[in-house]
C-alpha positions as CSV (number, residue, x, y, z in Angstrom):
1,M,-8.9,-21.4,-14.6
2,I,-9.0,-19.6,-11.3
3,E,-5.8,-19.8,-9.3
4,S,-6.1,-20.9,-5.6
5,P,-5.7,-18.0,-3.1
6,C,-3.8,-20.4,-0.9
7,N,-0.4,-19.0,0.2
8,R,0.5,-22.0,2.5
9,T,-0.3,-20.0,5.7
10,C,-3.0,-22.5,6.7
11,T,-4.3,-21.5,10.1
12,I,-8.0,-21.0,10.9
13,D,-8.8,-18.0,13.0
14,E,-11.1,-19.3,15.8
15,S,-13.1,-16.2,16.1
16,T,-14.0,-15.9,12.4
17,G,-13.6,-19.4,11.0
18,W,-11.5,-17.9,8.2
19,C,-7.9,-19.0,7.2
20,I,-5.5,-16.2,8.2
21,G,-3.5,-16.9,5.0
22,C,-6.2,-16.8,2.4
23,G,-9.5,-15.9,4.1
24,R,-11.4,-18.9,3.1
25,T,-13.5,-21.1,5.4
26,I,-12.7,-24.8,5.9
27,E,-15.7,-25.6,3.7
28,E,-14.5,-23.3,0.9
29,I,-11.0,-24.8,1.1
30,I,-12.5,-28.3,0.8
31,E,-14.8,-27.4,-2.1
32,W,-12.1,-25.5,-4.0
33,G,-10.9,-28.4,-6.2
34,P,-14.2,-29.6,-7.6
35,A,-15.7,-26.1,-7.7
36,S,-16.6,-24.5,-11.0
37,D,-14.8,-21.3,-12.1
38,A,-18.0,-19.3,-11.3
39,Q,-18.0,-20.8,-7.8
40,K,-14.3,-20.0,-7.3
41,R,-14.9,-16.4,-8.5
42,E,-17.7,-16.1,-5.9
43,I,-15.4,-17.3,-3.1
44,V,-12.5,-15.0,-4.2
45,A,-14.9,-12.0,-4.4
46,G,-15.3,-12.0,-0.6
47,L,-11.7,-12.7,0.5
48,E,-10.3,-9.1,0.4
49,E,-13.0,-7.9,2.8
50,R,-12.4,-10.8,5.1
51,M,-8.7,-10.3,5.1
52,K,-9.1,-6.6,5.8
53,R,-11.4,-7.4,8.7
54,M,-8.8,-9.7,10.2
55,G,-6.0,-7.2,9.6
56,Q,-4.3,-9.5,7.2
57,W,-4.8,-7.7,3.9
58,H,-1.5,-6.9,2.2
59,G,-2.8,-5.8,-1.2
């Protein structure tokens, strides 16, 4: 089971379309529940780079 990257800071950045809390798009957020573990891993794989680009990475 892949844990959701949601941290309850749910605000979409208008310039990127990414959530400033987790880095996902609206589509990725909606698809998360029914997505397979492989699909979730694919989504998570790009989040660190997105968050860095938005200046939101705290890892």
